[in-house]
N, C-alpha and C positions, 0 to 999 in steps of 0.2 A: 237405445240409439246407437247407430254405427259410429265407431271411433275412426277418425281419420289417421292414416299412417303419416307420421311426421318425419321428414328427412333429418339426418344428423346435422346438416348445415343449419337448417331452420332452428333445431334445438340449440345449436351453438350460438346462433345470433340471439335467440331468446334468452339464453344464459347471460349473454352480454347485456341485454336490455334490463334484466333483473338486477345485475350488478350496478349498472349505471343509474337506474332509477331508484334503487334501494335507499341510498343516502349519499349526501355530498361528502361525507367523511371518506368514503371509498374513492370517489373521484379525486379528492385532494391527495389521498395517499398514493393512488395510482400515478397521478401526474408528478408527484414528488419523486416517486421511484424512478420514473423515466427521466426526469429532468436532472436529478443529481446523481443517479447511478448507484447510490448507497443507502437510500432511505425508502422503505416501504413499510406498510402495516397490514400484512395479509390477514392476521387474525381479527383485527378490528374490522377490516373490509367484509369478512365473512359474516360477522355478527350484524353489522349494519345492513348489509344487503338482504340477509334473511329476514330481518324485521320488516324491511320495506315490502318484501314480497308477500309476507303473511298479511300485512296490513292492507294490501291492495286487493287480495282475493279471498283470504281466509283459508286457502288450500295449502297443505304442506308440500314442500319440495321433495321429490323422491330422492332417497339417499342410496349410496352403493349397497347392494345386498338386500335392500328393503324396498322393492318396487311398489309403487302405488299407481292406480289407474290415472292416466293423463286426462284432465278435464277437457271437454270439447269447448273450444273458444267460441264465443257468440259470433265473432266476426274474424275469422282467421286472417292473420296478416301474411302477405306474400313474403317469400324469401327475399332477403336483402342482398342485392348484388354488390360485391365489393371487389376492388382491385387490390391484389396483394403486392405491396412494394417489394422491389427486388432486394432492398437492403435487409429484409427480414431473414434472408438466407444466412446472414452472419450469426443469428441466434443459434442455428443448428450446427454451424461450424464450431461455435464455442461449446455447445453441448457435446459434440463428438470428441472434442479435445479433453473435456472434463471426464467423460466416460473412460477414455483411454489412460489418463494419467493421474487424476486426482487421488491424493493419498487417503482421504477420509471417505465417509459414506456419502452417497448421492441420494437425493430424493427419487421416488419412483418415476416421476415425469417432471419435465420442466414446468414448475408451477409459477410461471411469470405473471399470470393475471389473477392470482389469488386462489385460496383453497376452495372457495365456493364454486368457481368455474370448474375446477378439477372434479369436485363432487358431482356436478351436473353432467360433465362429460362421461363419467362412469355410469351415471344413471341412463344416459342415452344408450350405452352399450347394453344395459339390462333391457331397455325398452325394445331395441332393435334386434337383440340377439346376435349382433355382429360387432367385431372389434372396429374401432375408429382409426383412421389415419390421424394420429395426434398432431403431427406437424401441420397437416392441411387444416385441421380444425383450429389450431392455435393461430395459424397465419390469418385465417378468416376473422377470428375474434379480435386479434390485434389490429388488423386493417380496419375493421368496423369501429373499434375504439378510437383509432386515430382520426377517422372521419368525424366522429362526434366531438372529439377534443378540438379539432380544427374549427368546427362550427361554434363551439362554446368560447374558444379563444379569440374568435373573430378575425382570424388570419391564418396564414400558412405556418406550419410548424416544420422544423427540420426532422425529416424522417430518419436520417442517419444519426442525429444526436439522440433521438428517442430510442432508436435501436440499441445504441450503446447503453442507454439507461436500462433498457429491458434486460440486456445481458447481465449487467451488474445487479439488477434486481434478482436474477436467477442465482448468481453466485452468493448473494446475501443469504439464501436458504441453506448454504453449506456451513454456516457458522465458522468460517475461516477468514480472518482479516487479510490474509495474504494471497487469496485466490480471487482475482478480479481482472477486469479489462482495462487496458490503457488504450485510449484512442491514438490515432497516428501521431498527433502532435505531442501527446504525453509520452508515447513510446520513444519518439526522437529525443525529447528532453531528457528522459531517463538514460538513454544510451549515451548521449553527449556527456552527461555527468560522470558516468562510469569510465568513459574514455579519457576523462581528465581535462577536457577543454571545451569551451563554449564562448559565445559572444554575448557580452552583457556588461555589468558594472563591477563585478568582481567582489562578491561577498557571500558568506554562508548566511542563510536566513531561516526564519521560522515564523509561524503564525503568532501574531501579537495578541496578548490578552486584551479583549475589547475591540479587536479588529485591526486590520492593517498587517504590515510585514515588519517583523523585528529583525534588526541586524545582529546576528550571532557573532560573526567575525568578518570584518572587512579585510581583504587581503592587502597586506602592506605593499605600497608602490603601485597599486592598481586603481582604476578610475574612482570607485567609491571612496577609497581612502584619500586619494589626491584631492577630491572635492570637499573633504572635511567631514565625511560621514564616519561615525564611530560606533563601537560596540554598544548595544542597548538602544540606539536610535530606532524610531519607528517610522516607516514610510506610510503615509495616509492617503496620498493621491499620486497618480502618474499622469503627467501632461494634463492636469486639471481634472482627471477622472477619479472619483472616489473609489478606493479599493477596500474600504473597511468592512464591506459586506460580501466581498468576493472570497472564493476559495483561494487557498495559498497558491495552487497551481495556476489559476487564472491570473492572479496578481503578478506572479513571476513572469508569465508570458508577456505581460505589458511592460515589465521592467527590462526584460531582455530585448535585444535588437541587434541589427547589423553593426559591425565594427565601423566607427567613424560617425555614427548617427548620434543626435542629441536626445536626451530625455530630461524632462523637468520633474523633479521629485519634490513632493511636499513632505517635509521631514520634521518630526518632533523629538527633541531631546528632553530627558527628564528635567523638570523644573524650568523649562523654557517654553516660549511660544513657538508654534510651528513656523517653519520658514521654507522657502523654496530654494532648491539647490539644483543647478544645471550640471549634468554629468555627460561626458562624451564616452559612449560605449567603446569597448575594445575587445580584442581576442583575449580571452582569459584562460590561463593555464592554472588549474586548481593545484595549489601546493599540497600534495599529499603528506609531505614530511617537513617538519621544522625541528631544528636541533641546535644545541649550544652546550658549552661547558658551564657548570655551576661553580660558584666560588669555592666550594669544598672539594673540588677535584673530581666530582661526580658528573658523568655525562648524562644529558637529558635529550630524549628523542620523542617527539610527538608524531603519531601517525593518525591523520585525519580521516582516511578512508582507504579501503582496499581496492582502489581503482587500477586500471591497466598500467599506468606509469609507476605505481607505488613501489613495486619490487625493485626496480632499478634505482629509484630515488632513495629507498631504504639502504641499499647496498652502498651507495655513494656516501650517505650520511654516516653509516657505521665505519666506513674506511676513514673518513675525516676525523671522527671522534676518537677512534682507537689509536690514531697517530699521535694523540695527545696523552696517551697512557693514563686513562681514567681509572679510578679505584673501583668503579661500578657503573652500572647503567640503569637509568629509570626510563622505561618504555611507557609512554602515556597513551592509553587507548580510551580515555574518557570522552564520551560524546561521539565515539566512532560508530557509525551506523552499519558498517560492514561493507560488502562489495562482492568481488569475484571469489569463488571458492579456490580457483587456481592460485590467485594472488595470496590468499590466506595460507595455503600449503607452502608456497615459495618463501614467504616471509617467515613463517614459523620455522622453516628449515635453516634459516640463518642462526637460530638459537638451539635447535635440536637436530642432530644429524642422523638419528636412527629411531625406528619404532613408529607406531601410528601417530598421526596428527588428529584425525577425526574419523568416526565411523558413520557412514550414511546408511540408514536402514529403511527399507520399504515396508508397506503394510502387509505384504505377503511373506515377510520374514527374510527376504533377500537382503544382502548388505554389501556395500563396497567399503573397503578400508583404504584410506589415503595415507601412504607412508611418507615420512620425512625424506627429503633428498639430501644426499651427502654433500659435503663441501661448504658448509655454512661458515661465515666469517666471525660470528660472535658466540662460539660454543662454550667458552669457559669464563667469560667476564661475569662477575656477580650481577644478578639481574633482579629488578623489582618491576612488576607490571602494575600500572595504575588503572583502575577500572571504576565505573560508576553506573548509575541507572541508565545512562545513554549508551553504554557499551553493548553492542548487539551483533548478532549474526557472526560474521567472520571474525570480529573482535573476540567473541566468546570461544570460537574455535582455537585461536592462538592462545588466549588466556588459559583455557581448559587444558591444552596440551602442555603448556609450561608448568601448570600446577600439578598435573598427573605425573609428569616425568620427574618432578622434584628439581626442575631446572632453575626455578626461581619462585618467588612468592607473589601473591596478589595483595595489593593494598587499596583501600577505598571503600566502595559500597557494592552491594549485590548487583550483578549485571541485569540487563533487560530481560533476558530469557526468550530470545528469538532464535530457535534452533530448528526451523523448518526449511525445506529445500523447495525453491520455486524454479520451474522450467518454463521458459517463454515459448508460446505457441503462436506464431504469426498467422493472422487471418488474411483473407484475400485482399482486403482494402488497406493493409498496412497496420491495422490495430493489432494489439498483442494481448493474448490471454496469459496472465501469470498464474500458474497452476502449482499448488503444493503437491509434491510427489513423494516426499520422504521426510525423515527426522534425522537430526544430527545428535550424536552421542560422543562424549569425550573418550580418550583412549581407555580410561578405566570404566567405560560403559555408564557414565552418568548422563541422564537426559538433560539437555540444555533447554528445550522448548517449554515455556511456562514455568521453569524453575529458576533459570539463571545460575550464576556461579557466586558462591559466598567467598569473599576475600579471606586470606589467612589473617590479615590484620584489618579490622573494620575501623574506618575513620570517616565520620561525616564531614560534609562541607556545606555550610548553610548559605542561604541567600545573602545574609549579612556578610559572611566571609567573602563571597564573590564580589559584592558591592564595594567592600573595603580592599579588594585585591589581595586577600589573604588566602593561602593555599595550605591548610594543615595536612592534606593528603600527601602533597609533594614533600612537605617538611618531614613527615613520618617516614616516607620512602627513603629519603636521604639519610635520616637518622639510622635506619636499619642497615643500610649499606656501610655506613661508617662504623657502627658499633656492633653489627652482627646480631642484633636483637631488636 
């Protein structure tokens, strides 16, 4: 019998049909990947879809490099006409940015719809003897998948949101937690935080165990604090809307709002029943620096993040503290997640006035060395830097430079180990690709990423210590400064 020549698009749509009809596990995984942006299960999808295809026809699917004759269908289905949403162009913008800048290895092609579809696309090329336009084929498959999802969902889906999910499904293949997409709202939120101000209730927060938003630190004198919200409280609902099953980002978006607007928070404190607290939002300036003199004549300075205003705040704090002639300084970087590289170099230069601060190395062997700037104001005062598991990124740059230069010692617990460099690449709709492009090394060429920094003096701080407001790490730092050991 004569075999019919099948067009690549028909094969692509056929591939989609096999994937979708193979098993509901793939449909669930595909939908989850699009919806959350960080969850896919391509290997499971391949196995499930293959099993479904074999069960339907008994014929094996052609694999790359091992072509088999295509069976003649009893009733060939016509090609499916699909409209490609304009938003899909963002996928290829993101892919171009990754190809240009990503530090690690990239997959051969954007495998956003699973390994099975990739294998079938390669089989099409074997069958036709011609290379496919992969972007066109993937657009057609994704557009067809979207139509089927809309039918199954019984309503319209946000193509833009699904596109964001598809891009993050792509980045998931890179095995790099720091290369991903921020949608325009998330990008604006991130930029606001690094600029040091935003409109909201005024508190550092984290995801609560069991759901909700845990208050890590309410800023003194700002709306949350003035309303009676304290450290350890958990927000369960915002204006009556349950947030315990939301992502932290979505919950924060509800809590934040314009200056002067009201928000009703359902809050639970340990050992108490939940209660409703009304808070009037305000313009919040994030305090990057907190400082005071301790009873022993030792200066204490806490740096919360390396935001844009942090350098000037640090200089003002150092000036105020040194005017009191302290015998030493404790610089607290515990829980500091990092921030701007520029700020890290500027603040480190307050303590070290020459030599390298950090080495930035690219995958091709190129490197940039960032040197300390002269004129620091705290070059000779005895120094202890407090670090813990939450000290990351720019915090590790400063701590590593101090340790390598012998300028001071580290006390506390091993740091987080986040020593990779992310460059933002803004896409056409305002979303931003965060792309890992390099690794950071300390001046003595120690790798930070995945390793962290080991303190000179290790001192644990337990949950019991925190609950009882005990701080053995700070106590040990003060002891070292007073006794020299």
